[in-house]
TORPA-643321 format. One record per residue (C-alpha): residue in one letter; x, y negated, z negated. Coordinates in steps of 0.02 Angstrom, whole numbers, padded with zeros to 5 digits, always signed. Layout:
N
AXYZ
...
REM end
This chain:
373
M-00902+01603-00362
S-00905+01551-00546
R-00766+01424-00514
V-00867+01342-00375
I-01021+01331-00487
C-00918+01253-00626
A-00846+01127-00502
V-01018+01075-00442
L-01080+01060-00622
M-00929+00954-00666
A-00965+00838-00519
T-01148+00827-00569
V-01100+00778-00748
V-00979+00645-00689
L-01100+00575-00561
G-01244+00578-00683
S-01145+00490-00820
A-01083+00350-00706
P-01193+00196-00723
L-01259+00117-00565
R-01187-00054-00531
A-01303-00201-00514
R-01333-00266-00340
S-01313-00445-00396
G-01146-00531-00375
A-01031-00601-00508
S-01049-00777-00577
M-00904-00886-00518
R-00859-01069-00518
V-00887-01175-00363
K-00700-01211-00351
D-00666-01023-00337
I-00781-00993-00189
A-00782-01157-00091
S-00673-01306-00047
L-00699-01482+00017
V-00703-01493+00207
G-00558-01597+00272
V-00441-01553+00129
R-00330-01406+00175
P-00151-01346+00151
T-00021-01364+00288
P+00089-01218+00346
L+00276-01253+00351
I+00412-01160+00445
G+00600-01173+00467
Y+00755-01081+00527
G+00901-01050+00411
L+01042-00937+00354
V+01058-00820+00205
I+01236-00803+00143
G+01325-00696+00013
L+01270-00525+00078
N+01376-00370+00049
R+01411-00325+00231
T+01225-00297+00261
G+01196-00452+00369
D+01177-00474+00557
K+01298-00384+00671
R+01410-00470+00798
Q+01289-00437+00941
T+01162-00552+00857
L+01232-00705+00946
F+01119-00839+00876
T+01180-00802+00698
N+01360-00835+00746
V+01310-00993+00840
S+01212-01056+00689
L+01360-01023+00574
A+01479-01112+00693
N+01364-01264+00698
T+01351-01266+00508
L+01540-01257+00485
E+01565-01396+00612
R+01468-01515+00499
F+01602-01487+00366
G+01746-01516+00485
V+01783-01334+00524
V+01783-01311+00712
V+01769-01130+00771
T+01685-01042+00916
P+01556-00903+00895
E+01673-00782+00983
M+01805-00808+00849
M+01692-00748+00707
K+01647-00575+00648
V+01548-00602+00490
E+01427-00474+00416
N+01388-00571+00257
I+01259-00688+00334
A+01088-00664+00412
A+00976-00776+00516
V+00803-00796+00439
M+00637-00882+00465
V+00579-00980+00313
S+00395-01016+00284
S+00287-01095+00150
E+00122-01184+00124
L+00107-01367+00076
P-00039-01408-00041
P-00152-01548+00022
F-00107-01678-00110
A+00074-01632-00147
R+00189-01776-00193
P+00378-01788-00161
G+00469-01683-00290
V+00337-01546-00301
R+00408-01369-00297
L+00349-01239-00170
D+00367-01050-00162
I+00465-00996-00009
L+00453-00837+00097
V+00612-00783+00189
S+00610-00653+00329
S+00755-00585+00431
I+00745-00609+00621
G+00908-00521+00667
D+00970-00344+00636
A+01020-00368+00453
R+00997-00211+00348
S+00964-00300+00184
L+00950-00475+00110
Q+00990-00410-00065
G+01097-00529-00166
G+01085-00667-00034
T+01065-00854-00056
L+00967-00964+00063
V+01067-01117+00117
P+00973-01284+00120
T+00844-01268+00260
P+00726-01403+00324
L+00543-01352+00332
R+00436-01435+00465
G+00249-01457+00487
M+00153-01425+00647
D+00200-01599+00710
G+00387-01561+00695
Q+00417-01681+00550
V+00530-01622+00408
V+00417-01610+00255
A+00518-01507+00130
L+00689-01429+00098
A+00712-01248+00043
Q+00860-01164-00041
G+00906-01042-00179
P+00939-00859-00220
L+00820-00728-00150
T+00717-00604-00249
L+00665-00450-00151
G+00570-00340-00273
G+00676-00191-00220
F+00854-00131-00199
G+00963-00026-00087
A+01129+00065-00100
G+01241+00158+00021
N+01234+00143+00209
A+01119+00193+00350
A+01189+00369+00356
N+01191+00404+00170
G+01097+00287+00055
V+00940+00250-00044
Q+00815+00109-00023
V+00669+00053-00132
N+00538-00063-00053
H+00570-00183+00091
L+00741-00266+00094
T+00731-00383+00245
A+00603-00504+00172
G+00608-00595+00006
R+00548-00745-00091
V+00627-00897-00173
P+00507-00947-00313
G+00505-01136-00327
G+00642-01146-00195
G+00556-01280-00090
L+00560-01465-00133
V+00433-01582-00051
Q+00516-01733+00031
V+00369-01819+00116
Q+00193-01847+00052
P+00064-01763+00166
R-00060-01876+00252
T-00215-01808+00167
T-00360-01919+00116
V-00515-01879+00017
P-00671-01885+00126
D-00776-02037+00087
G-00950-02090+00137
E-01129-02045+00102
Q-01106-01859+00133
V-00974-01726+00097
M-00962-01545+00152
L-00913-01389+00055
A-00843-01241+00152
L-00865-01066+00078
N-00709-00958+00076
T-00815-00807+00126
P-00969-00855+00229
D-01130-00782+00158
F-01310-00844+00172
S-01356-00794-00007
T-01203-00876-00084
A-01228-01036+00017
S-01409-01048-00039
R-01363-01019-00221
L-01224-01149-00210
A-01346-01279-00144
A-01469-01236-00284
A-01332-01255-00415
V-01285-01428-00349
D-01469-01478-00344
G-01487-01426-00525
A-01340-01535-00577
L-01365-01689-00467
G-01550-01687-00424
V-01667-01595-00306
G-01631-01627-00122
T-01448-01673-00150
A-01376-01515-00068
K-01427-01412+00082
A-01355-01252+00155
L-01322-01287+00340
D-01257-01114+00383
P-01174-00966+00293
A-01010-01062+00277
T-01061-01243+00249
V-01158-01338+00116
S-01196-01522+00142
I-01204-01637-00011
A-01280-01811-00008
V-01169-01919-00119
P-01273-02000-00258
A-01264-02189-00269
H-01163-02191-00430
F-01029-02078-00350
R-01006-02183-00191
G-00821-02223-00173
N-00778-02100-00313
I-00776-01930-00228
P-00646-01857-00349
E-00766-01886-00493
L-00907-01804-00393
M-00799-01650-00358
A-00749-01641-00541
R-00935-01633-00581
I-00972-01500-00450
E-00822-01382-00460
P-00857-01308-00635
L-01038-01263-00591
P-01072-01075-00602
V-01134-00991-00443
E-01185-00809-00421
S-01078-00751-00276
D-01139-00611-00163
M-01017-00507-00061
P-01048-00378+00075
A-01019-00195+00033
R-00845-00147+00091
V-00722-00004+00076
V-00542-00055+00116
I-00424+00085+00170
N-00235+00078+00192
E-00189+00248+00262
R-00002+00207+00265
T+00003+00200+00076
G-00150+00307+00036
T-00241+00161-00047
V-00431+00151-00061
V-00516-00006-00129
I-00703+00005-00159
G-00819-00146-00173
A-00946-00161-00313
Q-01095-00159-00194
V-01055+00008-00110
T-01187+00144-00125
L-01219+00313-00043
G-01367+00403+00029
A-01399+00586-00011
A-01263+00699+00057
A-01166+00858+00024
V-00977+00857+00041
A-00855+01001+00063
H-00673+00962+00101
G-00526+01081+00120
S-00350+01039+00174
L-00235+01139+00287
A-00048+01137+00251
V+00085+01204+00369
R+00262+01216+00301
I+00411+01266+00409
S+00575+01299+00319
T+00743+01350+00391
R+00879+01445+00298
F+01049+01469+00377
D+01132+01639+00351
V+01314+01679+00387
S+01350+01836+00488
Q+01523+01903+00453
P+01580+02039+00576
N+01674+02194+00524
A+01859+02161+00506
S+01898+02329+00590
W+01844+02253+00757
G+02007+02159+00765
P+02052+01974+00752
S+01994+01932+00929
R+01815+01991+00895
A+01799+01943+00712
D+01703+01778+00736
T+01590+01711+00599
V+01417+01664+00664
V+01284+01554+00580
V+01111+01629+00606
P+00957+01519+00572
N+00814+01605+00482
Q+00648+01513+00498
N+00495+01542+00389
V+00320+01474+00431
D+00196+01464+00287
V+00013+01415+00317
S-00104+01384+00171
E-00280+01315+00158
R-00357+01251-00002
D-00529+01316-00047
A-00667+01192-00004
R-00789+01147-00143
L-00965+01088-00102
I-01024+00934-00198
A-01201+00865-00191
L-01220+00676-00195
D-01384+00597-00250
E-01471+00449-00169
G-01402+00281-00225
V-01247+00347-00314
T-01107+00219-00312
L-00949+00268-00222
D-00838+00240-00373
A-00934+00378-00464
V-00906+00493-00315
V-00719+00455-00314
R-00707+00496-00499
A-00796+00661-00468
L-00677+00704-00326
N-00527+00656-00431
S-00585+00773-00569
L-00580+00914-00441
G-00401+00874-00391
V-00435+00783-00227
T-00291+00671-00170
P-00314+00490-00112
R-00285+00541+00068
D-00424+00671+00051
I-00537+00533-00015
I-00496+00428+00140
A-00551+00571+00253
I-00710+00600+00153
V-00757+00415+00154
Q-00737+00405+00343
A-00842+00562+00365
L-00980+00492+00253
K-00984+00335+00359
A-00998+00438+00518
A-01141+00538+00441
G-01235+00377+00398
S-01228+00409+00211
L-01103+00273+00166
R-01190+00104+00152
A-01038-00006+00173
E-00918-00076+00300
I-00750+00013+00316
V-00601-00103+00337
I-00437-00025+00392
I-00279-00124+00350
REM end
């Protein structure tokens, strides 16, 4: 009983010492929360081969890899058929990137490479020159270079070790722009700004910030995602100069209250605007552990050679344990980050926090949107 009282007192101290976060948003630049309508990046995609793998590439049954290799070799005067090859050091991949709106030929791009066959790992591989196409099918950039995976693997499927994901990697700066994108700066008497995250409050504050810099009546919030700006006379025909004047303006951004949960990794991300209503929380976890130990039964040798068989006898043990639940009282308006710190001080795991957060939402005490990723 004394341990429970101490736990509740500890939670009260932590909750009481945690300062409440302000409801107002953070001040950010216009360029960080909005962009000019009509100016957007272009997704690029291509199909290529990764070579130099250590027998971790596509197997022979992945026919399109062998066909691609045969076609590549034919360009260098080596004529073979796909049936003649059995190569495990290559892998077929999809290559993707994003072309900035005003990129010029020679600009470098970061490349994402993902296996589409049955390769076990792309570790140590090199992407051969691969054309990247836009949505219209035109070749816009070329990609090549050694892959970086952010992990490693050793051994084989039956007996090995793997750290992180090995069938997708990146080639930093591996793309080279070949064609200038057809992007023009909007011109005229009016331009539009699109908010990255639509919000009525942020759109209104953005319009007020532009009015303060260029004059009252210059900007107007049309909806939560769009702000219309009347181009002043001295900026007509010089939209880049107008955007250079607008982008550094500070705007107080407001975001909805959200709790993001990734149950696969046990990750909980809590927004600054999250608060709780009054509630009492008690959480206990049930653990069931089943272990098997194999014993060897050796018969008596006096039974004779025909009956002296050694038998392996499995011995199973089932252990069920439940952790004591501790009741914690939460006051009105307490921020969720203070609650998480209190639960952490009592030894609650991240997965326990995920369960508690979902239960608080079901009880109507959590004043936030839960996003599961």
